[in-house]
C-alpha positions as CSV (number, residue, x, y, z in Angstrom):
1,M,-41.3,-10.5,16.0
2,T,-42.6,-9.0,19.2
3,I,-45.8,-7.0,19.6
4,S,-43.8,-3.8,19.8
5,D,-41.8,-4.8,16.7
6,L,-45.0,-5.3,14.7
7,Q,-46.4,-2.0,16.0
8,S,-43.3,-0.2,14.9
9,E,-43.6,-1.7,11.4
10,I,-47.3,-0.7,11.2
11,M,-46.4,2.9,12.3
12,R,-43.7,3.0,9.6
13,L,-45.9,1.6,6.8
14,K,-48.9,3.8,7.6
15,K,-46.8,6.9,7.4
16,E,-45.0,5.8,4.3
17,R,-48.3,5.0,2.5
18,G,-50.5,7.8,3.8
19,I,-52.9,5.7,5.8
20,C,-55.0,6.9,8.7
21,I,-55.9,4.2,11.2
22,L,-59.2,4.5,13.1
23,A,-59.8,2.2,16.1
24,H,-63.2,1.8,17.7
25,A,-63.1,1.8,21.5
26,Y,-63.9,-1.9,21.6
27,Q,-60.6,-2.8,19.8
28,S,-57.8,-4.3,21.9
29,H,-55.2,-2.0,23.4
30,D,-52.3,-3.1,21.1
31,I,-54.4,-1.8,18.2
32,W,-55.3,1.4,20.1
33,E,-51.5,2.1,20.3
34,V,-51.0,2.2,16.5
35,A,-54.2,4.2,15.7
36,D,-54.4,7.8,14.8
37,Y,-57.8,8.2,16.4
38,V,-59.7,6.1,18.9
39,G,-63.3,6.7,19.8
40,D,-66.9,5.9,18.9
41,S,-68.1,5.1,15.4
42,F,-69.5,8.5,14.4
43,G,-66.6,10.5,16.0
44,L,-64.2,8.4,14.1
45,S,-66.0,9.0,10.9
46,Q,-65.8,12.7,11.4
47,K,-62.0,12.4,12.1
48,A,-61.7,10.5,8.8
49,A,-63.4,13.2,6.8
50,E,-60.9,15.8,8.3
51,A,-57.8,13.6,7.9
52,E,-55.2,14.5,5.3
53,A,-54.6,10.8,4.5
54,D,-56.0,9.4,1.2
55,T,-56.7,6.0,2.7
56,I,-58.7,5.3,5.9
57,L,-58.4,1.9,7.7
58,M,-61.4,1.3,10.0
59,C,-60.6,-1.2,12.8
60,G,-64.2,-1.8,13.8
61,V,-67.3,-3.3,12.1
62,R,-68.9,-2.8,8.7
63,F,-71.4,-0.1,9.4
64,M,-68.6,2.0,10.8
65,A,-66.6,1.7,7.6
66,E,-69.7,2.6,5.7
67,T,-70.3,5.7,7.7
68,V,-66.7,6.8,7.0
69,K,-67.4,6.3,3.2
70,I,-70.6,8.3,3.5
71,L,-68.7,11.3,5.1
72,A,-65.5,10.9,3.1
73,P,-66.4,9.6,-0.4
74,Q,-63.2,10.8,-1.9
75,K,-61.1,8.6,0.3
76,R,-60.2,4.9,0.0
77,V,-61.8,3.2,2.9
78,L,-60.7,-0.2,4.2
79,L,-62.4,-2.5,6.7
80,S,-59.8,-4.4,8.7
81,S,-61.8,-7.7,8.8
82,S,-64.4,-8.6,6.1
83,D,-66.4,-10.7,8.6
84,A,-66.7,-8.0,11.2
85,G,-70.4,-7.1,11.1
86,C,-72.8,-5.8,13.7
87,P,-75.8,-8.1,14.4
88,M,-77.9,-5.0,15.6
89,A,-77.1,-3.1,12.4
90,E,-78.5,-6.1,10.4
91,Q,-81.6,-6.8,12.4
92,I,-84.0,-4.8,10.2
93,S,-84.3,-5.0,6.4
94,K,-85.3,-2.1,4.2
95,D,-88.5,-3.9,3.3
96,R,-89.5,-4.3,7.0
97,L,-88.7,-0.7,7.7
98,R,-90.9,0.4,4.8
99,K,-93.7,-1.7,6.2
100,L,-93.2,-0.1,9.7
101,K,-93.4,3.3,8.1
102,A,-96.6,2.4,6.4
103,E,-98.1,1.2,9.6
104,N,-97.0,4.3,11.5
105,P,-97.8,7.3,9.2
106,G,-96.7,10.7,10.4
107,Y,-93.9,9.3,12.6
108,T,-90.3,10.6,12.2
109,V,-88.0,7.6,11.6
110,V,-85.0,7.9,14.0
111,A,-82.2,5.4,13.3
112,Y,-79.4,4.6,15.7
113,I,-76.1,5.1,13.9
114,N,-75.6,1.3,14.3
115,T,-77.5,0.6,11.1
116,T,-76.4,-0.2,7.6
117,A,-76.0,2.5,5.0
118,D,-78.8,0.9,3.0
119,L,-81.2,1.2,5.9
120,K,-80.3,4.8,6.6
121,T,-81.6,5.7,3.1
122,E,-85.1,5.1,4.5
123,C,-84.6,7.1,7.7
124,D,-85.2,10.7,8.6
125,V,-82.6,11.2,11.3
126,C,-79.7,9.3,12.8
127,V,-78.6,9.5,16.4
128,T,-75.7,8.3,18.5
129,S,-76.0,7.0,22.0
130,S,-74.6,10.3,23.3
131,S,-76.7,12.6,21.0
132,A,-80.0,10.7,21.0
133,V,-81.8,12.6,23.8
134,N,-80.9,16.1,22.5
135,V,-81.6,15.3,18.9
136,I,-85.0,13.7,19.5
137,K,-85.9,16.7,21.8
138,A,-85.1,19.0,18.8
139,I,-87.3,17.1,16.3
140,D,-90.4,19.0,15.4
141,N,-92.6,16.0,15.7
142,D,-94.0,14.3,18.8
143,K,-94.2,10.9,17.1
144,I,-91.0,8.9,16.9
145,L,-90.4,5.5,15.2
146,F,-87.1,4.5,16.8
147,I,-84.9,1.7,15.3
148,P,-83.3,-0.8,15.8
149,D,-82.4,-0.8,19.6
150,C,-85.5,-0.8,21.8
151,N,-83.3,-0.6,24.9
152,L,-81.6,2.6,23.9
153,G,-85.0,3.8,22.7
154,A,-86.5,3.1,26.1
155,W,-83.7,5.0,27.9
156,V,-84.3,8.0,25.6
157,Q,-88.1,7.8,26.1
158,K,-87.6,8.1,29.9
159,Q,-85.8,11.4,29.3
160,V,-88.2,12.7,26.6
161,P,-91.6,11.6,28.1
162,E,-93.5,14.3,26.1
163,K,-93.0,12.3,22.9
164,Q,-94.7,9.2,21.7
165,F,-92.4,6.3,20.7
166,V,-92.8,3.2,18.6
167,F,-90.1,0.6,19.0
168,V,-89.1,-2.6,17.3
169,N,-87.7,-5.7,19.1
170,G,-84.0,-5.1,18.4
171,G,-80.8,-4.5,20.2
172,C,-77.2,-5.4,20.8
173,P,-76.8,-9.1,21.6
174,T,-73.6,-8.4,23.6
175,H,-75.2,-5.8,25.9
176,L,-78.3,-7.9,26.3
177,L,-76.2,-10.5,28.1
178,M,-76.0,-8.4,31.2
179,S,-78.8,-8.8,33.7
180,P,-79.9,-7.5,37.2
181,A,-78.4,-10.7,38.6
182,D,-75.0,-9.7,37.2
183,V,-75.5,-6.3,38.9
184,A,-76.3,-8.0,42.3
185,H,-73.3,-10.2,41.9
186,A,-70.9,-7.4,40.9
187,R,-72.1,-5.1,43.7
188,A,-71.7,-7.9,46.3
189,L,-68.1,-8.4,45.1
190,H,-67.3,-4.6,44.9
191,P,-69.6,-2.8,47.3
192,D,-67.6,0.5,47.0
193,A,-67.7,0.6,43.2
194,L,-69.9,2.8,41.1
195,L,-71.8,1.0,38.3
196,L,-71.5,2.6,34.9
197,V,-73.5,1.1,32.0
198,H,-74.3,1.7,28.4
199,P,-77.9,2.6,27.3
200,E,-77.9,-0.5,25.0
201,C,-78.3,-2.5,28.2
202,Q,-81.8,-3.7,29.3
203,P,-83.9,-1.2,31.1
204,S,-83.8,-3.4,34.2
205,V,-80.0,-2.9,34.2
206,T,-79.8,0.8,33.4
207,A,-82.3,1.4,36.2
208,L,-79.8,0.0,38.7
209,A,-76.8,2.1,37.4
210,D,-75.1,5.0,39.0
211,Y,-74.4,6.4,35.6
212,V,-75.7,5.7,32.1
213,G,-73.8,6.9,29.0
214,S,-72.1,6.1,25.7
215,T,-68.8,4.3,25.8
216,T,-66.9,7.6,25.4
217,E,-69.0,9.2,28.2
218,I,-68.4,6.2,30.5
219,M,-64.7,6.4,30.0
220,A,-64.7,10.2,30.6
221,F,-66.8,9.8,33.7
222,A,-64.5,7.1,35.2
223,K,-61.4,9.2,34.6
224,K,-62.8,12.4,36.1
225,D,-64.9,11.0,39.0
226,S,-63.3,10.9,42.5
227,H,-64.4,7.3,43.2
228,R,-61.6,4.7,43.1
229,Q,-63.6,1.7,41.9
230,F,-66.0,1.2,39.0
231,I,-68.0,-1.7,37.6
232,I,-68.2,-1.3,33.8
233,G,-71.4,-2.3,32.0
234,T,-70.3,-2.3,28.4
235,E,-67.9,-4.3,26.2
236,N,-65.2,-5.7,28.4
237,S,-62.3,-4.2,26.4
238,I,-63.2,-0.9,28.1
239,V,-62.2,-2.4,31.4
240,Q,-58.7,-3.0,30.1
241,H,-58.4,0.4,28.5
242,L,-59.4,2.1,31.7
243,Q,-57.1,0.0,33.8
244,I,-54.1,0.9,31.6
245,E,-54.9,4.6,31.6
246,N,-55.9,5.0,35.2
247,Q,-53.6,2.8,37.3
248,E,-54.6,4.5,40.6
249,K,-58.2,3.2,40.1
250,M,-59.8,-0.2,39.9
251,F,-62.2,-1.4,37.2
252,F,-64.3,-4.5,37.0
253,P,-66.5,-6.0,34.3
254,L,-70.2,-6.2,35.0
255,S,-70.3,-9.6,33.2
256,K,-67.5,-11.8,31.9
257,H,-69.8,-12.6,28.9
258,C,-69.9,-9.0,27.6
259,I,-67.5,-9.5,24.7
260,C,-68.2,-8.4,21.1
261,H,-66.9,-11.2,18.9
262,N,-67.2,-9.1,15.8
263,M,-64.9,-6.5,17.3
264,K,-62.5,-9.2,18.4
265,L,-62.1,-10.4,14.8
266,T,-59.5,-7.7,14.1
267,T,-56.0,-8.5,15.3
268,L,-52.8,-6.5,15.2
269,G,-51.7,-8.9,12.4
270,D,-54.7,-7.9,10.4
271,V,-53.8,-4.2,10.8
272,Y,-50.3,-5.0,9.6
273,H,-51.6,-6.8,6.5
274,C,-53.9,-3.9,5.7
275,V,-51.2,-1.2,5.9
276,A,-48.8,-3.5,4.0
277,G,-51.4,-3.8,1.1
278,M,-52.1,-7.5,1.7
279,G,-55.5,-7.4,3.5
280,G,-58.6,-5.6,4.3
281,E,-61.8,-5.0,2.3
282,E,-62.3,-1.8,0.4
283,I,-65.7,-0.3,1.1
284,T,-67.5,1.0,-2.0
285,M,-70.9,2.7,-2.3
286,D,-72.9,4.1,-5.2
287,E,-73.5,7.9,-5.0
288,E,-77.3,7.6,-4.9
289,T,-77.1,5.4,-1.8
290,R,-74.4,7.5,-0.2
291,L,-76.3,10.8,-0.6
292,A,-79.6,9.2,0.6
293,A,-77.9,7.8,3.7
294,K,-76.1,11.0,4.4
295,R,-79.4,13.0,4.7
296,S,-80.2,11.3,8.0
297,I,-76.7,12.1,9.3
298,D,-76.9,15.7,8.1
299,A,-80.3,16.0,9.9
300,M,-78.7,14.7,13.1
301,L,-75.9,17.3,12.9
302,E,-78.4,20.1,12.2
303,L,-80.8,19.1,15.0
304,G,-77.8,18.8,17.4
305,K,-77.1,22.5,17.0
306,K,-80.5,23.4,18.5
307,K,-80.9,24.1,22.2
């Protein structure tokens, strides 16, 4: 069976069985092509809540499937690979967060969406990389305890200097692999290229970038900008996606090491087994946890409406 044959069978089965496939941007392009929606974790969760399908298949990592369940509790939610976790989402335990809150009374706890549902139950507000600045500006408190990514937090702090931040030593191990030395090397190889990086990168890297934004924002910028060459400072699958969708432009990875092994666990074969009823893990959640975790997401949406 060829890749296209397998894709055709997946398309047939998902339609026959009423399954909506969500693919995070870091999935491979063969999975993108069978997905109903492609994007970042929170955007996909919103699409899942709106979808008519009774079953949602998340091709991503565990916290993303949990977010889908939080927003669409009536739907059956499957995670394509049981082992696909997120190291950043698992860096802080609920007990440690409770201790941090006790040590920093009066602080609003802001959690990056890349956290477990269990941890969200102890947080006041969630943010995405694209919404963090606007949401934190709208919080009626000058004291912010930001978890778990101190790199994203530092990037936000630069844009919201009027607020006081407390960070923890956490972040994305994949984005942490990129360094100023990688920037120097990439710019030497591609002197005419713009450098686009994710705010999960170290501050020493984002300071050297021509543009800093979420994965979705990076892709939109590269598509619209008149430049012809771009160095991409986020998970390397984005280089391939941009190359396929913009053949008139050239895209280069900032580092050959920027590969999320958890995202790469999901294969097209896994997707087939899920839609065929032979694979995937169903995500379940008790209602108390779901509602407690949802409060921080609802707060993000409400604060995001403020100007």
